[in-house]
C-alpha positions as CSV (number, residue, x, y, z in Angstrom):
1,M,22.0,16.6,-27.7
2,E,21.5,17.2,-24.0
3,F,24.9,16.4,-21.8
4,Q,22.2,14.6,-19.0
5,K,20.3,13.1,-21.9
6,L,23.5,11.6,-23.2
7,K,24.2,10.0,-20.4
8,E,21.0,8.3,-19.9
9,K,21.4,6.7,-23.0
10,Y,25.4,5.7,-22.9
11,S,23.9,4.1,-19.5
12,D,21.3,1.9,-21.2
13,L,23.9,1.3,-23.8
14,L,25.9,-0.3,-21.2
15,V,23.9,-2.5,-19.6
16,D,22.3,-4.1,-22.7
17,N,22.9,-7.8,-22.7
18,N,24.1,-7.5,-26.9
19,F,26.8,-4.6,-26.3
20,E,28.1,-6.9,-23.6
21,Q,28.1,-10.3,-25.9
22,L,29.9,-8.1,-28.4
23,E,32.5,-6.8,-26.3
24,L,33.0,-10.4,-25.3
25,I,33.1,-11.6,-28.6
26,R,35.1,-8.4,-30.5
27,N,37.5,-8.9,-27.5
28,K,38.6,-12.3,-28.5
29,P,42.6,-11.8,-29.2
30,N,43.7,-12.2,-33.0
31,I,47.4,-12.7,-34.1
32,F,46.4,-10.8,-37.1
33,E,44.7,-7.8,-35.7
34,T,47.5,-7.7,-32.5
35,L,50.2,-7.5,-35.4
36,G,48.7,-5.0,-37.5
37,V,47.8,-6.2,-40.3
38,K,44.2,-7.3,-40.9
39,N,44.2,-5.8,-44.6
40,Y,47.4,-5.2,-46.0
41,E,47.5,-6.6,-48.9
42,I,50.7,-7.3,-48.7
43,R,50.7,-9.5,-45.5
44,H,47.4,-11.4,-47.1
45,S,49.6,-12.2,-49.7
46,N,52.5,-13.0,-47.5
47,F,50.4,-15.7,-45.8
48,L,48.6,-17.0,-48.8
49,A,52.0,-17.7,-50.3
50,W,52.9,-19.7,-47.0
51,L,50.0,-21.7,-47.2
52,L,50.1,-22.3,-50.7
53,D,53.8,-23.5,-50.7
54,P,53.8,-27.5,-50.2
55,S,57.1,-27.1,-48.7
56,G,55.9,-25.0,-45.5
57,N,56.3,-25.7,-42.4
58,H,52.5,-25.6,-41.8
59,G,51.7,-29.3,-42.3
60,L,49.2,-29.0,-45.1
61,D,51.2,-30.2,-47.7
62,N,49.4,-29.5,-51.4
63,Y,46.4,-29.3,-49.9
64,F,45.7,-26.0,-49.8
65,L,47.6,-25.5,-53.1
66,K,44.9,-28.0,-54.8
67,R,42.2,-26.2,-53.6
68,V,42.8,-22.9,-54.9
69,L,43.5,-24.6,-57.9
70,I,40.5,-26.6,-58.6
71,D,38.6,-23.2,-58.0
72,V,40.7,-21.5,-60.8
73,F,40.7,-24.3,-63.1
74,K,37.0,-25.0,-63.4
75,D,36.7,-21.9,-64.2
76,S,35.5,-21.5,-68.5
77,K,38.4,-19.2,-69.0
78,S,40.9,-21.9,-68.1
79,K,43.1,-22.9,-70.7
80,I,43.9,-26.5,-67.6
81,N,41.3,-29.1,-67.4
82,V,40.7,-29.4,-63.9
83,V,41.0,-33.4,-64.4
84,D,44.3,-32.9,-65.2
85,I,45.1,-31.6,-61.6
86,H,47.1,-34.2,-60.0
87,K,49.4,-34.9,-63.5
88,L,50.2,-31.0,-62.4
89,L,50.8,-31.4,-58.8
90,K,53.4,-33.8,-59.1
91,Q,55.5,-31.8,-61.1
92,N,58.2,-29.5,-59.0
93,V,56.8,-26.1,-57.5
94,F,57.7,-22.8,-56.7
95,I,56.4,-20.2,-54.7
96,H,57.8,-16.5,-55.7
97,R,56.5,-13.6,-53.9
98,E,57.0,-9.8,-55.9
99,R,58.7,-11.9,-58.6
100,H,58.4,-9.3,-61.8
101,N,55.9,-6.9,-59.0
102,I,54.0,-10.1,-59.4
103,D,51.9,-10.3,-56.3
104,I,51.9,-14.3,-56.0
105,L,53.4,-16.3,-58.9
106,I,53.0,-20.0,-58.9
107,E,56.0,-21.6,-60.9
108,F,55.1,-25.2,-62.1
109,E,57.4,-27.0,-64.7
110,D,55.1,-26.9,-67.8
111,T,52.8,-23.6,-66.1
112,V,52.6,-20.5,-64.7
113,I,49.7,-18.9,-62.6
114,I,50.5,-15.6,-61.4
115,I,48.0,-14.4,-58.9
116,E,47.1,-10.2,-58.6
117,N,45.9,-9.2,-55.1
118,K,43.7,-6.4,-54.6
119,I,42.2,-5.8,-51.2
120,N,41.5,-2.0,-50.7
121,A,43.7,-0.9,-53.6
122,V,42.5,-0.1,-57.0
123,E,44.4,-1.3,-60.4
124,S,46.9,1.2,-61.8
125,T,46.5,2.2,-65.4
126,G,48.0,-0.9,-68.1
127,Q,49.0,-3.4,-64.5
128,L,47.7,-6.1,-65.5
129,Q,48.0,-5.9,-69.4
130,K,52.2,-5.1,-68.2
131,Y,52.0,-8.3,-66.3
132,K,50.6,-10.1,-69.1
133,E,53.5,-9.0,-71.4
134,V,55.8,-9.8,-68.6
135,V,54.7,-13.4,-68.0
136,S,54.6,-14.1,-71.3
137,T,58.3,-12.7,-72.7
138,V,60.0,-14.4,-69.2
139,Y,57.8,-18.0,-69.6
140,G,56.7,-18.2,-72.9
141,K,58.2,-21.4,-73.5
142,K,55.7,-22.8,-70.7
143,T,52.8,-24.7,-72.2
144,K,50.7,-23.0,-69.9
145,I,50.0,-19.4,-68.0
146,E,47.0,-19.0,-66.1
147,Y,46.3,-15.0,-64.9
148,V,44.1,-15.1,-61.7
149,F,42.5,-11.3,-60.2
150,L,41.8,-12.4,-56.3
151,S,39.4,-9.5,-54.9
152,K,36.9,-9.0,-52.5
153,D,34.1,-10.7,-54.0
154,G,35.4,-11.8,-56.9
155,Y,34.5,-8.6,-59.4
156,D,35.8,-8.5,-62.7
157,S,39.5,-6.8,-63.3
158,S,39.8,-4.7,-66.3
159,M,41.0,-7.4,-68.3
160,P,37.9,-9.7,-67.5
161,E,38.5,-11.9,-70.8
162,I,42.4,-12.7,-69.7
163,Y,42.2,-12.7,-65.5
164,I,40.3,-15.5,-63.7
165,N,38.1,-14.3,-61.0
166,L,38.9,-15.9,-57.7
167,S,37.4,-14.3,-54.0
168,Y,38.3,-14.2,-50.7
169,I,35.0,-15.9,-49.6
170,N,36.7,-18.4,-51.9
171,I,39.5,-18.7,-49.5
172,R,37.6,-18.0,-46.3
173,D,35.6,-21.4,-47.6
174,I,39.0,-23.3,-48.0
175,L,40.0,-22.6,-45.3
176,Q,37.1,-23.5,-43.1
177,D,37.5,-26.6,-45.1
178,I,40.7,-27.3,-43.6
179,L,39.9,-26.8,-40.1
180,N,36.7,-28.3,-40.5
181,Y,38.6,-31.5,-42.0
182,N,41.9,-31.9,-41.2
183,G,42.2,-29.7,-37.9
184,D,43.0,-32.7,-36.0
185,N,46.1,-33.0,-38.3
186,L,47.3,-29.9,-38.1
187,N,50.3,-28.5,-35.9
188,T,48.6,-26.4,-33.2
189,H,50.3,-23.2,-34.1
190,T,49.0,-23.8,-37.7
191,S,45.3,-24.4,-36.6
192,I,46.1,-21.0,-34.3
193,Y,46.8,-19.1,-37.7
194,V,44.3,-20.9,-39.8
195,S,41.2,-19.9,-37.3
196,D,42.9,-16.3,-36.8
197,Y,42.6,-15.5,-40.5
198,I,39.4,-16.5,-41.0
199,D,38.6,-14.6,-38.2
200,N,40.1,-11.7,-39.3
201,L,39.0,-11.9,-43.7
202,N,35.2,-12.3,-42.0
203,K,35.5,-9.3,-39.9
204,N,37.6,-7.2,-42.0
205,I,37.6,-8.5,-45.8
206,I,34.6,-10.1,-46.3
207,Q,32.4,-8.6,-43.9
208,M,30.6,-11.6,-43.0
209,D,31.3,-11.8,-39.5
210,P,28.7,-13.2,-37.3
211,A,29.4,-10.3,-34.6
212,N,27.9,-7.4,-37.4
213,K,24.2,-9.2,-36.6
214,L,24.4,-8.2,-33.0
215,A,25.7,-5.1,-34.2
216,E,22.8,-4.0,-35.9
217,K,20.3,-5.5,-33.3
218,I,22.2,-3.0,-31.0
219,Y,22.3,-0.1,-33.4
220,L,18.4,-0.3,-33.7
221,N,18.1,-0.3,-30.0
222,H,20.2,2.8,-29.5
223,K,19.9,4.4,-32.8
224,E,19.8,8.0,-31.5
225,L,23.6,7.8,-29.4
226,F,25.1,6.2,-32.5
227,D,24.1,9.0,-34.6
228,F,24.9,11.6,-32.7
229,I,28.1,9.4,-32.1
230,Y,29.0,9.6,-35.3
231,S,28.5,13.0,-36.3
232,T,30.6,13.8,-34.1
233,R,33.6,11.6,-34.9
234,P,37.2,12.3,-35.3
235,N,38.8,13.1,-38.5
236,A,41.1,10.6,-38.7
237,L,43.2,11.8,-41.6
238,E,43.2,15.5,-39.9
239,I,44.4,14.7,-36.6
240,V,47.0,12.3,-38.7
241,R,48.4,15.7,-40.8
242,E,48.4,17.6,-37.6
243,S,50.1,15.3,-35.4
244,I,53.0,14.8,-37.9
245,N,52.5,18.4,-38.6
246,D,53.8,19.3,-34.9
247,L,56.4,16.4,-34.7
248,L,57.9,18.4,-38.3
249,V,57.9,21.7,-37.0
250,N,59.7,19.8,-33.3
251,D,62.2,18.8,-36.1
252,G,62.9,22.4,-37.1
253,F,60.9,22.1,-40.6
254,I,58.6,24.6,-41.8
255,I,55.3,23.8,-43.2
256,G,54.3,24.9,-46.2
257,S,51.0,25.2,-48.5
258,K,48.5,23.1,-46.8
259,A,45.6,20.5,-48.5
260,Q,44.1,17.7,-47.0
261,H,46.1,15.0,-48.0
262,F,49.6,16.3,-47.5
263,S,52.0,17.9,-45.0
264,R,54.1,19.8,-47.2
265,F,57.4,21.1,-45.8
266,S,61.0,22.7,-46.4
267,N,63.9,24.1,-43.9
268,Q,65.3,27.4,-44.0
269,K,68.3,26.6,-45.6
270,I,66.2,25.4,-48.8
271,I,63.8,28.9,-48.3
272,N,67.3,31.0,-47.7
273,V,68.3,30.2,-51.8
274,L,64.8,29.3,-53.0
275,P,61.9,31.7,-51.1
276,P,58.1,31.1,-52.3
277,H,56.7,33.9,-53.2
278,R,52.8,35.0,-52.6
279,L,52.0,36.2,-56.2
280,N,53.8,33.3,-58.0
281,K,51.5,31.4,-60.6
282,S,51.2,27.9,-61.3
283,S,52.3,26.5,-57.4
284,W,51.4,26.2,-54.6
285,N,49.2,28.8,-52.9
286,K,52.2,29.9,-50.7
287,G,54.3,30.3,-53.7
288,E,56.8,27.4,-52.8
289,I,59.2,26.4,-55.4
290,L,60.2,23.3,-54.0
291,L,58.3,21.0,-51.3
292,I,59.3,17.6,-49.4
293,E,55.8,16.0,-49.1
294,F,53.6,13.6,-47.4
295,V,50.6,12.4,-48.9
296,Y,48.1,10.5,-46.7
297,N,46.4,7.7,-49.1
298,L,43.6,6.1,-46.5
299,Q,42.2,4.2,-48.8
300,E,45.6,2.0,-49.4
301,S,46.9,2.4,-45.5
302,K,50.2,4.4,-46.9
303,I,52.2,7.3,-46.8
304,E,54.2,8.5,-49.6
305,F,57.4,10.6,-49.6
306,K,58.3,12.9,-52.5
307,I,60.0,15.5,-53.4
308,A,58.5,18.1,-55.5
309,I,59.0,20.9,-57.7
310,S,56.7,23.4,-59.1
311,P,56.5,24.7,-62.4
312,S,56.4,28.0,-61.3
313,N,59.9,28.7,-63.8
314,K,60.7,26.4,-66.7
315,I,64.3,27.0,-66.6
316,L,64.8,27.3,-62.5
317,N,62.7,23.9,-62.7
318,D,64.9,22.7,-64.8
319,S,67.7,23.2,-63.3
320,I,66.9,22.1,-59.9
321,V,65.9,18.7,-61.4
322,K,69.3,18.6,-63.2
323,I,71.5,19.2,-60.4
324,L,69.6,16.4,-58.1
325,K,69.6,14.1,-61.5
326,E,73.5,14.5,-61.4
327,N,74.3,13.3,-57.8
328,S,72.2,10.3,-58.0
329,F,68.3,11.6,-57.1
330,V,65.4,9.7,-58.6
331,V,63.2,11.4,-60.7
332,N,60.0,9.9,-61.0
333,H,57.6,12.4,-62.8
334,D,59.3,14.8,-65.3
335,D,56.3,16.3,-67.0
336,Q,55.7,20.5,-65.8
337,W,55.3,19.2,-61.8
338,K,58.5,17.6,-61.3
339,V,58.3,14.5,-58.3
340,L,61.5,13.1,-57.2
341,E,62.5,10.0,-54.9
342,K,59.0,8.7,-54.7
343,T,58.5,6.0,-52.1
344,F,55.8,4.9,-50.1
345,F,55.4,3.3,-46.1
346,E,52.3,1.4,-45.0
347,F,50.4,3.4,-42.5
348,E,47.5,2.2,-40.4
349,F,45.0,5.0,-40.2
350,E,42.9,3.4,-37.7
351,E,45.4,4.3,-35.0
352,F,45.0,7.7,-35.7
353,D,44.1,8.6,-32.0
354,N,47.5,6.5,-30.6
355,L,50.3,9.4,-30.7
356,D,53.0,6.6,-30.0
357,Y,52.3,4.5,-33.3
358,I,52.4,8.1,-35.6
359,K,55.5,9.1,-34.1
360,K,57.1,5.5,-34.5
361,K,55.8,5.6,-38.2
362,Y,57.3,9.1,-38.8
363,E,60.7,8.5,-37.0
364,E,61.0,4.9,-39.6
365,I,60.2,7.5,-42.4
366,M,62.8,10.0,-41.1
367,M,65.3,7.1,-40.7
368,S,65.0,5.8,-43.9
369,K,64.5,9.5,-45.7
370,G,66.7,11.5,-43.5
371,H,70.1,11.4,-45.4
372,V,67.8,12.0,-49.0
373,I,66.1,15.2,-47.4
374,Q,69.6,16.4,-45.6
375,S,71.6,15.6,-48.8
376,L,69.0,17.7,-50.7
377,T,69.5,20.8,-48.8
378,D,73.6,20.5,-48.8
379,L,72.9,20.6,-52.7
380,I,70.7,23.5,-52.9
381,S,73.0,25.6,-50.8
382,K,76.1,24.4,-52.4
383,N,74.3,25.8,-55.6
384,E,72.9,29.3,-54.4
385,D,74.9,31.2,-57.1
386,L,73.3,29.1,-60.0
387,L,69.8,29.3,-59.0
388,K,69.6,32.3,-57.8
389,P,70.2,34.6,-60.4
390,L,67.0,32.4,-62.2
391,L,65.2,33.5,-59.8
392,V,64.5,36.7,-61.5
393,N,61.7,35.5,-63.7
394,H,60.1,33.6,-60.8
395,V,57.4,35.7,-60.4
């Protein structure tokens, strides 16, 4: 698009009344967006667990818990008759977070309800079956156990015959009823939190924000401009990766073999003992033996930290792993490719243009894992005499 034409079309957008109205709507402050937790599953689970707890300081008593249980028990798969809910609510109840890795666990005296919360992440293989086995073992003496799968729109889990579907649309509607019919009895903070949470669900989870219709109208009126902008949009992953690579280089690290979703790096002391070789097969494209990796997962809004060892030389590979295991390193994957010290860190990729945010998250990771990198370096250097002779078969 010619520059003069681009300026004209942008000027037309700026004086569009619909655009001004949308700007006002989107600029309305929202605590969940301010805190940067709009689509983190763990944050949603924390907020929902707070609302579900009758003893919470929200002032709802057991109203939210009751409404959620009604939606669960009316399902044909439920083992509990919805008419018995009042008897159940007279029992003591405990709301657990991440007990046995389960997102939310509701424990009554004779009943347990587990809620697996999935917003953007997909199920891990066998995850729901594992939860079922754990709960059956730990809570087998309970009269009834219910399994609930909470998702954006109530889609089926991998075990639809067992897990009852619950959607964030259900959650939104319950919370809207709370504001409509009980809002006057809520304290000011709870009212604000619930209202902001509903807005957050509509905008970012359910995507039924009233502003969406307005945005559609603006797009149709200025389609050529928006299509041009979209075609030239920056690559968030690439910008984050290269920004972190620059920070790594500034800290004295050496960037290794490149890939779209990875920052791979090492340092000179490790390379002195375990040099790469470009002819090395079954490895990275530069032939490295060992690399530290940041893996960028946009879907789950996470950066994964890990140490990886290539399968290029089995004897050398096994020797490195043995040294690290003997010094308390955790082995997460022990097949051909060895993976150690696997840890996940939350990262909001929508902040790709915020260098201060990227630097802050990088420093958090290094603060947590710096000692691991140093220990790795010291162990490789200390065992140089053991490892170097094994390089003979490396190429």
